[in-house]
C-alpha positions as CSV (number, residue, x, y, z in Angstrom):
1,M,23.1,6.4,-9.0
2,K,23.7,10.1,-8.1
3,N,23.9,12.9,-10.6
4,G,22.6,10.3,-13.2
5,Q,25.5,8.3,-13.1
6,P,24.4,4.6,-13.5
7,I,23.5,2.1,-10.8
8,T,26.2,-0.4,-9.8
9,Q,25.8,-3.1,-7.4
10,K,26.7,-1.6,-4.1
11,D,23.9,0.5,-4.8
12,F,21.7,-2.7,-5.1
13,P,21.2,-2.7,-0.9
14,Q,19.9,0.6,-0.9
15,I,17.4,-0.2,-3.4
16,E,16.2,-3.0,-1.8
17,A,15.8,-1.3,1.5
18,A,13.7,1.7,-0.4
19,A,11.4,-0.5,-1.9
20,K,10.5,-2.5,1.2
21,S,10.0,0.7,3.2
22,F,7.9,1.7,0.3
23,Q,5.6,-1.6,0.9
24,L,5.5,-0.9,4.6
25,N,4.4,2.3,4.1
26,Q,1.6,1.2,1.5
27,A,0.6,-1.4,3.7
28,I,0.1,1.4,6.5
29,F,-1.4,3.8,4.0
30,D,-4.2,1.1,3.2
31,E,-4.5,0.1,6.8
32,L,-5.4,3.9,7.4
33,N,-7.6,4.3,4.6
34,Y,-9.3,1.2,5.8
35,Y,-10.4,1.8,8.8
36,G,-11.1,5.6,7.8
37,E,-13.9,4.0,5.5
38,F,-15.3,1.1,7.3
39,G,-14.5,1.7,10.8
40,E,-12.5,-1.8,11.3
41,V,-8.7,-2.7,10.9
42,L,-7.8,-4.5,7.7
43,G,-5.1,-6.7,9.3
44,K,-3.1,-6.9,6.5
45,H,-0.2,-4.9,8.1
46,P,2.2,-7.2,10.3
47,K,2.1,-5.7,13.4
48,L,-1.9,-5.2,12.9
49,W,-3.3,-9.0,11.7
50,K,-3.2,-9.7,15.5
51,L,-5.9,-6.9,16.0
52,K,-8.0,-8.0,13.5
53,L,-8.1,-11.5,14.7
54,E,-9.7,-10.4,18.0
55,Q,-11.8,-8.2,16.1
56,D,-13.1,-11.3,14.3
57,V,-13.0,-13.7,16.8
58,S,-15.4,-10.9,19.0
59,L,-18.0,-11.0,16.6
60,Y,-18.3,-15.0,16.7
61,D,-21.3,-16.4,18.1
62,E,-21.0,-20.0,20.4
63,L,-22.1,-22.0,17.3
64,E,-19.1,-20.2,14.8
65,A,-16.6,-20.4,17.5
66,F,-17.1,-24.5,17.8
67,S,-17.4,-24.8,14.2
68,R,-14.4,-22.8,13.6
69,R,-12.5,-24.3,16.5
70,A,-13.0,-27.8,15.1
71,T,-11.7,-26.6,11.8
72,L,-8.3,-24.9,13.0
73,R,-7.6,-27.5,15.1
74,A,-7.8,-29.9,11.9
75,N,-5.6,-27.5,10.0
76,I,-2.9,-27.4,12.7
77,S,-2.6,-30.8,13.1
78,R,-2.3,-31.1,9.3
79,D,-0.4,-28.2,8.7
80,N,2.2,-29.3,11.4
81,K,2.7,-32.5,9.9
82,K,3.5,-30.8,6.4
83,L,5.8,-28.0,8.1
84,E,7.9,-31.2,9.5
85,K,8.4,-32.4,6.0
86,M,9.0,-29.0,4.7
87,K,13.1,-27.7,3.8
88,P,14.3,-24.8,5.8
89,G,14.1,-21.6,4.3
90,P,11.4,-18.7,3.8
91,G,8.7,-20.9,2.5
92,K,8.8,-22.8,5.4
93,D,9.1,-19.6,7.6
94,E,5.9,-18.1,6.1
95,F,3.9,-21.6,6.4
96,A,5.0,-21.3,10.4
97,K,3.4,-18.3,10.6
98,K,0.2,-19.4,9.3
99,I,0.2,-22.6,11.5
100,E,1.0,-19.6,14.7
101,R,-2.3,-17.2,13.5
102,Y,-4.1,-20.7,13.3
103,V,-3.0,-21.5,17.1
104,L,-3.6,-17.7,18.5
105,E,-7.3,-17.8,17.1
106,R,-8.1,-21.1,18.4
107,D,-6.5,-19.7,22.0
108,L,-8.8,-16.8,21.4
109,I,-12.0,-18.8,20.8
110,D,-11.0,-21.0,24.2
111,S,-10.3,-17.8,26.4
112,K,-13.6,-16.2,24.7
113,F,-15.8,-19.2,25.4
114,D,-14.5,-21.0,28.1
115,F,-13.9,-24.2,25.5
116,K,-11.3,-26.3,27.2
117,R,-8.7,-28.4,24.9
118,R,-8.8,-32.1,25.4
119,K,-5.5,-33.4,27.0
120,K,-4.4,-36.6,25.8
């Protein structure tokens, strides 16, 4: 890899780390450009999706919030059942993150609009 030498198996961890670093830097760059152009968070970078979600919820009126909350409750219930049946691995981890986002959005809506979840 260095000085014109061929790439070997031991070079792959460095290559992988460089690719991940590039992807992270690209995501940050995209966020900054989007913010500069539109004045709001894009929310694609892992550290900024919560901020984007908070901004989105702050824009809901009460009717939108009520409707979105019902959709989120249904999605959380459905997806938790799917998650239980999934085999461990990266796919299951990503799916769990999706549910986590639904739960956070529902909780943000509940706190902003003082909706109370029914207890069973």
